[in-house]
N, C-alpha and C positions, 0 to 999 in steps of 0.2 A: 402851356405852363410858362410862368414868368421865372426865368432862371438867372440868378446872379452869380457871376464868376469873379472872384477877387484874386488878383495876381500881382506879384512884384515883378514879374517878367513880362514885358510887352514891347511892342514896336517903339522905336526903330531897332531894338535888339533882333538879331538873327540867330535863333537857336531852336532846338527841338521843342522846347516848352511853348514858345510863341507860335511856332508853326502848327503844333498840335491844337492849341486853343483856338487859333483862327480857323483851322479846318473844321473842327467840331462845331464851333459857333455857326459857321456857314451852313453845315448840314442841319443843325437844329432849327435855324431860322427858315431854311427851306421847307421844313416840316410844319411851319406855322408857330413855333415857340418864340417867345420874346426873350432875348438874351441881353443882359446888361453886363458890361465888363468894367470893374472898378480897378484902375491901373495907375501907375505912378504919373502918367501924363496929366492926370487930373489935379495934381498937387505940386507944390514946391518940392523939389527933390535934390538930393546931394549924391555925388558919385560914391559907389561902394569902394572902400579901401582895398587896394590891390587889384580891383576889377572895375575901373571907372566907367565901362560901357553899361554897367548895371546901375540904375538910378534908384535910390532909396527914398521913398516918399516920406515927407514930414506931415504926419496927420495924427488924428486921435480916434479912439473907439467911437466916440459920440458922432464925429463927422461921418465916418464910414457907416455907422448905424442909421444916420439920417438918410443917406443915399439908399440903403437897403429898404428902409421903410417907405420912402417916397416912391420907389420903383414898385413896391408891393411884391417883393420877392416871394415866390412860392417854393423855392428850393435854393440853397446857398452852397456854393462850392469854393473852397479855399485851395488854390492851385499851388502855392509855394509856401515857404517857411519864413519869409521876410517880414519887415515891419508893417506893411499894409495888411497882410493876412493875419499878423499878430493882433492888430487893432480890431479886425473883423471877428477874430476868434474870441477876444475879450468881450466884445459887445454881445455876441451870440451866447456865450456862457453866462453872462450876467443876466440874460433874459430867458434862459432855458430854450433857446432856439436851436434846433438841430442843424448840423452841417456835415458835409463830407470834405475830405482832403485828398491830396494826391502826392505820391512820392515820385517825382519826375527825375531827380538828379541825385547822384551819389554825393550828396552834400558833405558828409563827414570826410570822404576821401579827397574831395576837391579842396576843402579848407586845410586838411592836413598837408596836401601837396604844396599849397601856397604859403602856409604859415609855420609848418612844423608842429602844430598842435596835434596831440594824439587823436586819432579818429574816434576812439571810444568816448572821449570827452564830448565830442559833438553829438554822438549817438544819444547821450543823456538828454540833450535838448530835443532831438528828433522824437524820442519817445514821449517826452513831456508835451510837445506840440501836437502830435497825432492821437494820443490816447483818448481825448474827449470826443473825437470825430465818430459819427455813426458808421462810417466806412472809410478806409484808406484805399485809394485806387492805385494800382500798380500795373505796369505794362507787360510783365513777363512772369513766368513761374519762378525763375531764378530770383527775381527781385522780391516776389512774395515770400520765398523761403528766407531771404536775407532779413526781411522785416520781421518775420516770425522769430528768427534766431535772436533778434535784438528786442524781443518783447512786444512786438506790435502784431497782434493776431487777427484783427478784424479787417482783412484785406479782400478787395474785390478786383477782378480782372478788368483792365481797360486797355485794349490793344491799340495799335496805330495803323495808319493807312497810307495809301499812295494816291496822288491825283493821277489817275490812269488816263485822263485826257491829255496830260502833259508828258507823262513818263511811260513810254511804251516802246516795243522793239522796232517800230517802223519810223521812229523819229530820225531826222537827218543828222548824221554825225557832224560835230562842230568842225568846220573846215579849217579853223585856225590851228588845229592840232594835227592836220592830215600829214604834214611834212615831217613830223617828229619821228626819230628812230623808235622802232618797235622792239619789245612790247611796250605799250603805254601804260604805266602804273599810275593810278589816280588816287589822290587823297581829296576828300571834300569835307569841309567843316571848319569850325573855329580853329584858329592858330593860337593855341594856348597851352600852357604847361600840362594841364590835366588831360589833354587829348593825346599825349605821348607821341606827338608827331615826329619827334627826333628819331624814333625807331624806324619810321618810314623813310626818312631822309638818309639814314645811314645804311639802308639796304644795299647789299652787294649783289646786284642783279643787272643783267644787260637791259638796255632800253632807256626809257625816259621817265623821270619822276615829275609828275604834274600836280601842283597844289592849287586847289580852288577854295578860296575863302579868305578870311581876314581875322585879325585878332592881335592881342598885345605882344605876342612873341614873334610876329611876322618879320619885323625889321632885323632882329638878331639872327633868326634862322636863315633868312634870305642872304644875309651877309656871310654866314658860315657855310652855306650849302649852295655854292654858285653853279653847281651842275644841275640843280633842279629848276624847274620853271614855276614861278609864282604868278598865277593868272589873276589873282584878286577874286572878289566875290562874283558869282554868276547866278542868274535867276532864270526861271521860266524856260523858254526854248533853248537859250544858250547853255543852261545847266544840263538839261536833258541831252543836248548834243554832246556835251563833255562826257557824260556817262556812256553814251552810245559809241563815242570815239575810242573810249578806253578799252584795253584788253582785260584789265582787272581793277576793281576798287580795293584799295588796301585800307583796312580799318584798324589802326594800331591802338586805339583806346582800350584801356583796361578798367575804366571806371564808368562808362556810359550805362544807363539803365536799359536802353533799347538800341538806338542808332538808326534814325530815319533814313539816312543816306544809303544804308545797306539795301533796304527794300526798294528805294527809288532806283538804285543801280540795277538790281535784279530785274525790275519791271522793264528796264531798257535792254535787258539781255546780257548784262555785264556781271560776271561772277565776282565773288568777294573773298579776299584773304584776310584772316584775322587771328587773334589769339583765342584760345578756348576759354573764354570768360563770359560773364553775364552780358547779355545782348546778343553777340554772335551765336552762343550755344542755343539760344531760344529762337533765333531767326533763320539761321542757315541750315541747309540739308546737305547730305553728301553729294547731291547732284548739282548744287547751286553755289558751292564755295568750298573753302578748306580752312581748317584751323590747326595751328601747331604752335608749340612754344618757341620754335625758331620761325620767325616771320618769313624768312627766305623760303623755307619748306612750304609754308602755306601759300605763298605766291606761286611757286612752281606747280603745285597741285591744282590751284584754282585756275591756272591758265589752260588746263586740260578739260575744263567743264564745258558742257554744251550750252550755247546761248539760248536756245529755245527752251530748255529746262529752266534756266534762270528766269526768263520772261514769264513763263507759266506760273512759277512759284511767286514771283513778285506781284502778279495780278490777283493773288488771293488776299492781299491786304487792302482793305477798302476803308475809306473814311465813313461810309454809311454804317458799316459794322461797328466801327469805333464809337460813333455817336450813339448808336443803340445801346452799347454797353455802358456808356457814360450816363445816359438817361435812366437806365434800369437801376443804376447804383444810387441815384439821387434820393434824398429823404425829404418828403413834403413838409413844409412848415405848417403846423397844425392850426394856426390862427393868423389873423391879419396882423402884420407887424406894426408896431408903434415906436416912434423914435424915443 
């Protein structure tokens, strides 16, 4: 099948959307499917207000449509709610071409956190954007329920996976962190206001707080929390080694739809401490982590979990299964596309 994925989030961004799309694309290509990604790097783009790492493509529906037609797309998926996918949506609706969408990000909460705009105002846009789709893909049961409660009922499950060749319990711990006082409390992800990393950095717990990642809030938080170690972004073996070296991954976000870092940590044998919110409630089990409204309580409980149980649970999340769910949700284009 010739599958077109349109997305406003793409490399060099480092986030769950980009990682998911890259992993699923690789799985589909490995099965012999042809996958084209239409992303902002194909266009002149401007930085997103308050979030300059995100580039907003300057394009038109006709241009996106020409690319879809030239590729001969047999299925079209719109991954995000930004201007590039808006253009593709407009083109598809104008020609009666079916498409699917996905709800990757708690966009209403993120916008509200950054601007003060009420989240319900943003939900009006989310409903408008996704309603014409043949299916809206969501990663967890909690997110599906959230979408249903906001008037979006045509939801299909699309789970996430782990690169089990990279993240596994036998990986060597990162020696850079071997000397740090224990327990080693790890945060991995973007350093941004919506990730609620301040709650992690303010934890009153013995040991060392280690932050892996980068983002717009890093400089301010690093200056304020000099007792924490900011290691910057890590990838591949270095990231897996950080997970393996840690005693617990602390996941302080209250707005993530899933949280890939949680299943990567578990695959390396590291338990997770989190709030009892969407994402953790769908991913963690009593044997692999702990959730509590006091993050200190979740950390203390997570430190008692067995690493073997964590690794076994983490290994149940595969990109092969994720790609199969994505493929099953696609809706074939019934005729050859014309620009």
